[in-house]
C-alpha positions as CSV (number, residue, x, y, z in Angstrom):
1,X,-4.1,-1.6,96.1
2,X,-4.8,-2.5,92.5
3,X,-5.2,-6.3,92.9
4,X,-7.2,-7.0,96.1
5,X,-10.0,-9.4,96.8
6,X,-13.0,-7.7,98.1
7,X,-15.8,-10.0,99.4
8,X,-18.5,-10.7,101.9
9,X,-16.8,-13.0,104.3
10,X,-16.8,-14.3,107.9
11,X,-14.0,-15.9,109.9
12,X,-14.7,-19.2,108.2
13,X,-16.6,-18.5,104.9
14,X,-16.5,-16.3,101.8
15,X,-19.4,-15.6,99.5
16,X,-18.9,-15.9,95.8
17,X,-21.4,-15.4,93.0
18,X,-22.5,-17.3,89.9
19,X,-25.4,-17.0,87.5
20,X,-27.2,-20.0,85.9
21,X,-30.3,-20.8,84.0
22,X,-33.3,-21.2,86.3
23,X,-33.5,-25.0,85.8
24,X,-30.1,-25.3,87.5
25,X,-30.0,-22.3,89.8
26,X,-33.4,-22.7,91.4
27,X,-32.9,-26.3,92.6
28,X,-29.4,-25.4,93.8
29,X,-30.8,-22.6,96.0
30,X,-33.7,-24.7,97.2
31,X,-31.5,-27.6,98.4
32,X,-28.4,-25.6,99.2
33,X,-26.3,-28.0,97.1
34,X,-25.4,-28.2,93.4
35,X,-27.6,-30.9,91.7
36,X,-26.2,-33.9,90.0
37,X,-26.8,-32.2,86.7
38,X,-24.2,-29.6,87.6
39,X,-21.1,-30.6,85.6
40,X,-18.3,-31.2,88.0
41,X,-15.8,-31.8,85.3
42,X,-16.2,-28.4,83.6
43,X,-14.4,-25.2,84.4
44,X,-16.6,-23.0,86.6
45,X,-15.9,-19.4,87.4
46,X,-16.7,-17.9,90.8
47,X,-16.7,-14.2,91.5
48,X,-16.4,-12.6,95.0
49,X,-17.6,-9.3,93.6
50,X,-21.4,-8.9,93.4
51,X,-21.2,-6.0,90.9
52,X,-18.7,-7.8,88.7
53,X,-21.3,-10.7,88.6
54,X,-24.0,-8.1,87.7
55,X,-21.7,-6.9,84.8
56,X,-21.2,-10.4,83.6
57,X,-24.9,-11.5,83.8
58,X,-26.4,-8.2,82.8
59,X,-28.4,-7.9,86.1
60,X,-29.7,-11.5,85.6
61,X,-31.0,-10.7,82.1
62,X,-28.6,-12.7,79.9
63,X,-29.8,-16.0,78.5
64,X,-28.7,-18.9,80.7
65,X,-27.8,-16.5,83.6
66,X,-31.2,-15.5,84.8
67,X,-30.7,-16.9,88.3
68,X,-28.0,-15.3,90.5
69,X,-26.6,-17.4,93.3
70,X,-24.7,-16.3,96.4
71,X,-22.6,-19.3,97.2
72,X,-21.1,-19.3,100.7
73,X,-18.0,-21.5,100.8
74,X,-15.4,-22.5,103.3
75,X,-12.4,-20.0,103.4
76,X,-10.2,-23.0,103.7
77,X,-11.3,-24.2,100.3
78,X,-11.1,-20.8,98.7
79,X,-7.5,-20.3,100.1
80,X,-6.6,-23.8,98.8
81,X,-7.8,-22.8,95.3
82,X,-5.8,-19.6,95.4
83,X,-2.6,-21.4,96.6
84,X,-3.0,-23.9,93.7
85,X,-4.0,-21.4,91.0
86,X,-2.2,-20.0,88.0
87,X,-2.8,-16.7,86.3
88,X,-4.9,-17.2,83.2
89,X,-2.4,-15.1,81.1
90,X,1.4,-15.0,80.9
91,X,3.2,-12.1,82.7
92,X,6.8,-11.4,82.0
93,X,8.8,-11.4,85.2
94,X,6.2,-13.3,87.2
95,X,6.7,-16.5,85.1
96,X,10.1,-17.8,84.0
97,X,8.9,-18.0,80.4
98,X,5.8,-18.8,78.3
99,X,6.5,-22.5,78.3
100,X,6.7,-22.7,82.1
101,X,3.5,-20.7,82.4
102,X,1.7,-23.0,80.0
103,X,2.9,-26.0,82.0
104,X,1.7,-24.5,85.2
105,X,-1.7,-23.5,83.7
106,X,-2.3,-27.1,82.4
107,X,-1.5,-28.6,85.8
108,X,-3.3,-26.0,88.0
109,X,-6.8,-27.0,89.3
110,X,-7.6,-23.2,89.4
111,X,-6.9,-20.1,87.4
112,X,-7.1,-16.4,88.3
113,X,-8.2,-13.5,86.2
114,X,-8.1,-9.9,87.4
115,X,-10.7,-7.7,85.7
116,X,-11.8,-4.1,86.3
117,X,-14.1,-3.8,89.3
118,X,-17.5,-2.2,88.5
119,X,-19.5,0.6,90.0
120,X,-23.3,0.7,90.3
121,X,-23.6,1.7,86.7
122,X,-21.3,-1.2,85.8
123,X,-18.7,1.2,84.6
124,X,-15.1,0.0,85.2
125,X,-13.2,1.2,88.2
126,X,-9.4,1.6,88.4
127,X,-8.8,-1.4,90.7
128,X,-9.2,-5.0,89.8
129,X,-11.6,-7.7,90.9
130,X,-10.8,-11.4,91.2
131,X,-12.4,-14.1,89.1
132,X,-11.4,-17.7,90.1
133,X,-11.8,-20.5,87.6
134,X,-12.1,-24.0,89.1
135,X,-11.6,-27.2,87.2
136,X,-11.0,-30.9,88.0
137,X,-10.3,-31.5,91.6
138,X,-11.1,-27.8,92.6
139,X,-14.5,-27.9,90.8
140,X,-15.5,-31.1,92.5
141,X,-14.4,-29.9,95.9
142,X,-16.2,-26.6,95.4
143,X,-19.5,-28.3,94.7
144,X,-19.3,-31.2,97.1
145,X,-17.0,-30.1,100.0
146,X,-16.6,-26.4,100.3
147,X,-20.2,-25.2,99.7
148,X,-21.8,-24.2,103.0
149,X,-25.0,-22.6,101.6
150,X,-26.5,-21.4,98.3
151,X,-28.9,-18.5,98.2
152,X,-30.9,-17.1,95.3
153,X,-30.2,-13.4,95.2
154,X,-31.9,-12.7,91.8
155,X,-34.7,-10.6,93.3
156,X,-32.1,-8.4,95.1
157,X,-30.1,-8.0,91.9
158,X,-33.3,-6.9,90.0
159,X,-34.3,-4.5,92.8
160,X,-30.8,-2.8,92.8
161,X,-30.9,-2.7,89.0
162,X,-34.3,-1.0,89.0
163,X,-33.1,1.7,91.5
164,X,-30.0,2.3,89.3
165,X,-31.9,2.3,86.1
166,X,-34.4,4.8,87.4
167,X,-31.6,6.9,88.8
168,X,-33.7,8.2,91.7
169,X,-32.2,6.5,94.7
170,X,-28.6,5.4,94.2
171,X,-28.0,5.6,98.0
172,X,-30.7,2.9,98.6
173,X,-29.2,0.8,95.8
174,X,-25.8,1.1,97.4
175,X,-27.2,0.1,100.8
176,X,-28.7,-3.1,99.2
177,X,-25.2,-4.3,98.0
178,X,-23.5,-7.0,100.0
179,X,-21.0,-5.4,102.4
180,X,-17.8,-6.4,100.7
181,X,-14.5,-5.6,102.4
182,X,-10.9,-6.6,101.7
183,X,-10.3,-10.3,102.1
184,X,-7.4,-11.2,104.4
185,X,-5.2,-12.8,101.8
186,X,-1.5,-12.3,102.7
187,X,1.3,-12.0,100.1
188,X,2.1,-15.7,100.5
189,X,-1.4,-16.5,99.1
190,X,-1.4,-13.9,96.2
191,X,2.2,-13.2,95.3
192,X,2.1,-15.7,92.4
193,X,-1.2,-14.2,91.1
194,X,-0.5,-10.5,91.0
195,X,0.2,-9.3,87.5
């Protein structure tokens, strides 16, 4: 399936990834909560795919993205965000027209983007990976209600990157990846989000 959410998940939680500057990421991981300095009014993008996060943050090397966080959140909250999300771009046939899509996008507390999934070399794969943008109510609920735990996975990211960069042991690198599997999202949850 071209558009499928793959993630590390349990019966009650799903793990998503974000990358921050150390001054925000380190305290968040230490306390397991987003600090007061985390802007709850801004759009924040969460990614269930570890390798897509590595592509986005350059294996934790990009400025302002040197601390990679694994944020375990309640599936109930994640599903709420999906139900209340709008695609970040207009799709003919899925939306009645561009004006209706723009109205939905303005009102939606979450938006979805499907980007090519990545392999260990961060090259694109033929299937898509979900990015979920949260704003307003969704952003506040993510930070203050849905978050179960926050773990700093920067060292693991750098260890995997070193193995990939050296090219000697891709099997070990692959074993260090989080065990992501299809997320049980039925058509009712995703039909309005599949381009």
